[in-house]
C-alpha positions as CSV (number, residue, x, y, z in Angstrom):
1,M,6.6,23.2,-21.3
2,S,7.8,21.3,-18.2
3,I,7.7,17.5,-18.2
4,L,4.6,16.0,-16.6
5,L,4.4,13.0,-14.3
6,V,4.7,9.9,-16.6
7,H,3.4,7.4,-14.0
8,K,-0.2,6.4,-14.1
9,Y,-2.8,5.5,-11.5
10,N,-2.1,1.7,-12.0
11,D,1.5,2.3,-11.2
12,I,0.5,3.6,-7.7
13,I,-2.2,1.1,-6.9
14,S,-0.5,-2.1,-8.3
15,V,-0.1,-5.0,-5.9
16,E,3.7,-4.9,-6.6
17,N,3.9,-1.2,-5.5
18,L,1.7,-1.8,-2.5
19,L,4.0,-4.7,-1.3
20,E,7.1,-2.6,-1.8
21,A,5.5,0.2,0.1
22,W,4.7,-2.2,2.9
23,K,8.4,-3.1,3.2
24,E,9.3,0.5,3.6
25,F,6.4,1.3,6.0
26,L,7.3,-1.7,8.2
27,K,10.7,-0.4,9.1
28,G,10.8,0.5,12.9
29,K,7.1,-0.5,13.3
30,K,7.2,-4.3,13.6
31,K,6.3,-4.2,17.3
32,K,3.2,-2.0,16.9
33,L,0.0,-3.9,17.6
34,D,-2.0,-2.4,14.7
35,V,0.9,-3.2,12.3
36,Q,1.1,-6.8,13.6
37,Q,-2.7,-7.2,13.1
38,F,-2.5,-5.9,9.5
39,Q,0.5,-8.1,8.8
40,Y,-1.3,-11.2,10.2
41,K,-3.5,-11.2,7.0
42,L,-1.2,-9.1,4.9
43,F,-2.1,-10.5,1.5
44,D,-5.8,-10.4,2.2
45,N,-5.5,-6.8,3.4
46,V,-3.3,-5.7,0.5
47,F,-5.6,-7.3,-2.1
48,A,-8.7,-5.8,-0.4
49,L,-7.0,-2.4,-0.6
50,Y,-6.0,-2.9,-4.2
51,N,-9.6,-3.9,-5.2
52,D,-11.1,-0.8,-3.4
53,L,-8.5,1.4,-5.3
54,K,-9.1,-0.4,-8.7
55,N,-12.9,0.0,-8.3
56,K,-12.5,3.5,-6.9
57,T,-14.6,2.5,-3.8
58,Y,-11.7,3.4,-1.6
59,R,-12.4,6.0,1.1
60,H,-9.7,7.3,3.5
61,G,-10.5,6.6,7.1
62,S,-10.5,8.8,10.2
63,Y,-7.5,9.8,12.3
64,E,-6.3,9.2,15.8
65,S,-5.2,12.4,17.4
66,F,-2.5,13.0,20.1
67,N,-0.3,15.8,21.2
68,I,3.5,16.1,21.4
69,S,5.7,18.9,22.6
70,D,8.9,18.5,20.6
71,P,10.1,21.2,20.3
72,K,6.7,23.0,20.6
73,P,3.2,21.7,21.2
74,R,1.9,20.0,18.1
75,N,-1.3,18.0,17.4
76,I,-0.4,14.9,15.5
77,H,-3.0,12.9,13.5
78,K,-2.3,9.2,12.9
79,A,-4.1,7.4,10.1
80,S,-4.9,3.7,10.1
81,V,-2.3,1.2,8.9
82,R,-4.3,0.6,5.7
83,D,-4.3,4.3,4.9
84,R,-0.6,4.8,5.9
85,L,0.3,2.0,3.5
86,L,-1.4,3.8,0.7
87,H,0.5,7.0,1.7
88,H,3.8,5.2,1.2
89,A,2.6,3.7,-2.1
90,I,1.8,7.2,-3.3
91,Y,5.0,8.7,-2.0
92,R,7.1,6.0,-3.7
93,I,5.8,7.1,-7.1
94,L,5.4,10.8,-6.7
95,Y,8.5,11.8,-4.7
96,P,11.1,11.1,-7.4
97,Y,9.2,13.2,-9.9
98,F,8.5,16.2,-7.6
99,D,12.0,16.2,-6.1
100,T,13.4,17.1,-9.5
101,K,11.1,20.2,-9.6
102,F,12.3,21.6,-6.2
103,I,15.0,24.2,-6.0
104,A,18.5,23.1,-4.7
105,D,18.1,25.3,-1.6
106,S,14.9,23.6,-0.3
107,F,16.1,21.4,2.5
108,S,13.1,19.9,4.4
109,C,12.0,16.3,4.0
110,R,14.2,15.5,1.0
111,K,16.8,12.8,0.5
112,N,20.4,14.0,0.9
113,K,19.2,17.3,2.4
114,G,18.2,18.0,6.1
115,T,18.9,20.5,8.8
116,H,22.7,20.1,8.9
117,K,23.1,20.8,5.2
118,A,20.7,23.7,5.5
119,V,22.8,25.3,8.3
120,N,26.0,24.7,6.3
121,R,24.4,26.4,3.3
122,F,23.4,29.2,5.6
123,H,27.0,29.8,6.4
124,S,28.1,29.4,2.8
125,L,25.7,32.1,1.6
126,A,26.5,34.3,4.5
127,H,30.2,34.3,3.7
128,K,29.4,35.0,0.0
129,V,27.1,37.9,0.7
130,S,29.3,39.4,3.4
131,Q,32.4,38.9,1.1
132,N,34.2,36.9,3.7
133,N,32.9,39.2,6.6
134,T,34.2,42.4,5.0
135,K,30.7,43.8,4.3
136,T,27.6,44.0,6.5
137,C,25.3,41.1,5.7
138,W,21.6,41.5,6.5
139,V,19.4,38.5,7.0
140,L,15.6,38.4,6.5
141,K,14.1,35.5,8.4
142,C,10.5,34.6,7.9
143,D,8.1,32.0,9.3
144,I,4.7,31.2,7.8
145,K,1.8,31.4,10.3
146,K,0.1,28.0,11.1
147,F,1.4,26.6,7.8
148,F,0.1,23.0,7.9
149,A,-3.2,24.1,9.3
150,S,-3.6,26.8,6.6
151,I,-2.9,24.9,3.4
152,D,-5.9,25.3,1.1
153,H,-7.1,22.1,-0.4
154,Q,-8.4,23.5,-3.7
155,T,-5.2,25.5,-4.2
156,L,-3.1,22.4,-3.6
157,K,-5.2,20.3,-6.0
158,S,-4.8,23.0,-8.7
159,I,-1.0,23.0,-8.2
160,L,-1.0,19.2,-8.5
161,A,-3.1,19.4,-11.7
162,K,-0.3,21.4,-13.3
163,H,2.0,18.4,-13.0
164,I,-0.4,15.4,-13.2
165,K,-2.8,14.8,-16.1
166,D,-4.1,11.4,-15.0
167,K,-7.5,12.1,-13.6
168,D,-7.5,9.0,-11.4
169,V,-4.2,10.0,-9.7
170,L,-5.8,13.4,-9.0
171,W,-8.8,11.6,-7.6
172,L,-6.7,9.5,-5.3
173,L,-4.7,12.5,-4.1
174,A,-8.0,14.3,-3.4
175,Q,-9.1,11.4,-1.2
176,V,-6.0,11.8,0.9
177,I,-6.1,15.7,1.0
178,D,-9.8,15.9,1.8
179,S,-9.6,13.3,4.5
180,F,-8.5,16.0,7.0
181,N,-9.7,19.4,7.9
182,A,-7.8,21.6,10.4
183,E,-9.6,23.3,13.3
184,G,-13.1,22.6,11.9
185,K,-12.3,24.5,8.7
186,I,-13.6,22.5,5.7
187,G,-11.1,22.3,2.9
188,V,-8.2,23.6,4.8
189,G,-5.1,21.9,6.4
190,L,-2.9,18.9,6.2
191,P,-2.3,16.4,9.0
192,L,1.2,16.4,10.5
193,G,1.2,12.6,10.8
194,N,1.0,11.7,7.1
195,L,4.0,10.9,5.0
196,T,2.2,12.4,2.1
197,S,1.8,15.7,4.0
198,Q,5.6,16.1,3.9
199,L,5.7,15.9,0.1
200,L,2.5,17.9,-0.5
201,A,3.8,20.7,1.8
202,N,7.0,20.9,-0.3
203,V,4.9,20.9,-3.5
204,Y,2.8,23.7,-2.1
205,L,5.7,25.9,-1.0
206,N,7.6,25.2,-4.2
207,E,5.3,27.8,-5.6
208,L,6.9,30.3,-3.2
209,D,10.4,29.0,-4.1
210,Q,9.7,29.5,-7.8
211,F,8.3,33.0,-7.2
212,M,11.4,33.9,-5.2
213,K,13.7,32.6,-8.0
214,Q,11.8,33.5,-11.2
215,E,9.8,36.6,-10.3
216,L,11.9,38.3,-7.6
217,K,15.2,36.9,-8.9
218,T,16.3,36.2,-5.3
219,K,19.8,34.6,-5.3
220,H,20.6,34.1,-1.7
221,Y,17.5,32.2,-0.3
222,I,17.2,29.1,1.8
223,R,13.9,27.4,2.8
224,Y,13.5,24.6,5.4
225,A,9.7,23.7,5.7
226,D,7.9,27.0,6.5
227,D,11.1,28.8,7.7
228,F,13.2,30.7,5.2
229,V,16.0,33.2,5.1
230,I,17.3,35.7,2.6
231,F,20.7,37.4,2.6
232,S,21.6,40.8,1.3
233,Q,23.9,43.8,1.9
234,D,20.8,46.0,1.4
235,K,18.4,46.3,4.3
236,D,15.9,48.3,2.3
237,Y,15.8,45.7,-0.3
238,L,14.8,43.1,2.3
239,E,12.2,45.3,3.8
240,K,10.5,45.8,0.4
241,L,10.9,42.0,-0.3
242,T,8.9,41.2,2.8
243,L,5.8,43.0,1.5
244,K,6.1,41.3,-1.9
245,I,6.5,37.9,-0.3
246,N,3.5,38.3,2.1
247,G,1.4,39.6,-0.8
248,F,2.2,36.5,-2.9
249,L,1.5,34.2,0.0
250,Q,-1.9,35.7,0.7
251,K,-3.0,36.0,-2.9
252,E,-1.7,32.7,-4.4
253,L,-1.4,30.3,-1.5
254,C,-3.9,31.6,1.2
255,L,-1.0,31.9,3.7
256,S,0.6,34.7,5.5
257,L,3.8,35.5,7.3
258,H,3.8,35.2,11.1
259,P,3.9,38.9,12.3
260,D,5.9,38.0,15.4
261,K,8.5,35.8,13.6
262,V,9.7,38.0,10.8
263,F,12.8,40.1,11.4
264,I,15.8,41.6,9.6
265,K,19.1,41.4,11.5
266,T,22.8,41.6,10.8
267,L,24.7,38.4,10.7
268,S,27.1,39.7,13.3
269,S,24.3,40.0,15.8
270,G,23.5,36.3,15.5
271,V,20.6,34.8,13.5
272,D,18.5,32.0,15.0
273,F,18.0,29.4,12.3
274,L,17.1,25.7,12.7
275,G,18.1,25.4,16.3
276,W,21.4,27.2,16.0
277,V,22.4,30.8,16.6
278,N,24.5,31.6,13.6
279,S,27.2,34.3,13.6
280,P,29.9,35.1,11.0
281,N,32.5,32.6,12.2
282,H,30.6,30.1,14.4
283,R,27.3,28.7,15.5
284,V,26.1,27.9,19.0
285,L,23.2,25.8,20.0
286,R,20.0,27.7,20.8
287,T,19.2,27.7,24.5
288,A,15.8,26.0,24.0
289,T,17.4,23.4,21.8
290,K,20.1,22.8,24.4
291,N,17.6,22.5,27.3
292,R,15.5,20.0,25.3
293,M,18.6,17.9,24.5
294,F,19.6,17.6,28.2
295,K,15.9,16.7,29.1
296,K,15.9,13.9,26.5
297,L,19.3,12.6,27.7
298,K,18.1,12.5,31.2
299,A,15.1,10.4,30.1
300,N,17.1,8.2,27.8
301,S,20.9,8.0,28.2
302,Q,21.4,5.0,25.9
303,E,24.5,5.1,23.7
304,A,22.6,5.6,20.5
305,T,20.9,8.7,21.8
306,I,24.2,10.0,23.2
307,L,26.0,9.5,19.9
308,S,23.2,11.1,18.0
309,Y,23.5,14.3,20.0
310,L,27.3,14.3,19.9
311,G,27.0,14.1,16.2
312,M,24.7,17.1,16.1
313,L,27.0,19.0,18.4
314,G,29.9,18.4,16.0
315,H,28.3,20.9,13.6
316,G,28.9,23.9,15.9
317,A,31.0,25.4,18.7
318,S,30.1,23.1,21.5
319,F,33.1,21.7,23.3
320,K,31.7,22.6,26.7
321,L,28.4,21.0,25.9
322,K,30.1,17.8,24.9
323,R,32.1,17.8,28.0
324,R,29.0,18.3,30.1
325,I,27.4,15.3,28.4
326,L,30.4,13.0,28.7
327,T,31.2,13.8,32.3
328,D,27.6,13.1,33.4
329,P,27.7,10.0,35.7
330,E,24.5,8.5,34.0
331,V,26.0,9.0,30.6
332,A,29.4,7.5,31.6
333,K,27.8,4.2,32.5
334,F,26.7,3.7,28.9
335,C,29.2,5.5,26.7
336,K,33.0,5.5,26.9
337,I,34.0,8.2,24.4
338,S,36.9,10.7,24.6
339,L,36.5,14.4,24.0
340,F,39.8,14.3,22.1
């Protein structure tokens, strides 16, 4: 039997944990008005939250909604400072436990993971399956339809109950989970703006990861959020796998593959994954990613932004893009960097 979460409810709601969570939450937010207002009476606010949690009179508040378009239109829901502080307190205790349960090739919202390592792993597995480009390597790429908006609350709670026996912790998680309903559907969806949503999404899709590894015995599999790829020399195998995966998602997780975002391609034809078009020996920035980068640079050509993009471009074949950035007159005013 797998090891269960050893931490208890009091570990999450303790004043000590809440104050440590505040330090982490505060990073990059000190100038926000709502954060300043909360901090003005920090100890009063923290002890009030602690007492509500201790007495189990805590109720999660409503959300402020706004839209972003990076890289595609998304509806973000922002909780109050009080609730976001609690999210951090929960995350501090739960993340270390659940991170040990995730497979090595799950790369989203995890420490020491991320997109660059996922893309590097993509090329590592591609070389392995293609036997250093001597065999045809087929890649199945899948995307889950409306993932965050389709997460079933009851299913998520049942998954959490397999790991957590403390009923009070489960009660607290239910307060956060049930605080949001997507598109008017009661008991469905997680908000994109919550720190806890990142962790809970990984907990939810860890069920898929374990199915892929333990039931289907899939060796060459990478997942980043709701995007995942599988490598094989056998196209028919991947086609059959697609049906099994979709069946599992529908039956066990109330999810489904996006019908327009599932394809099987050869590696040599170029596979679009995490902003890069990946081929056997190189990767190039996807056109949409490139256009978004130049749009952002036009709006903000500060040195930190430029260095960030140059760092990203260092992971692929992008000499011409680097030259275009560094020869731009607006960029040159802020950043004196050589191409060589």
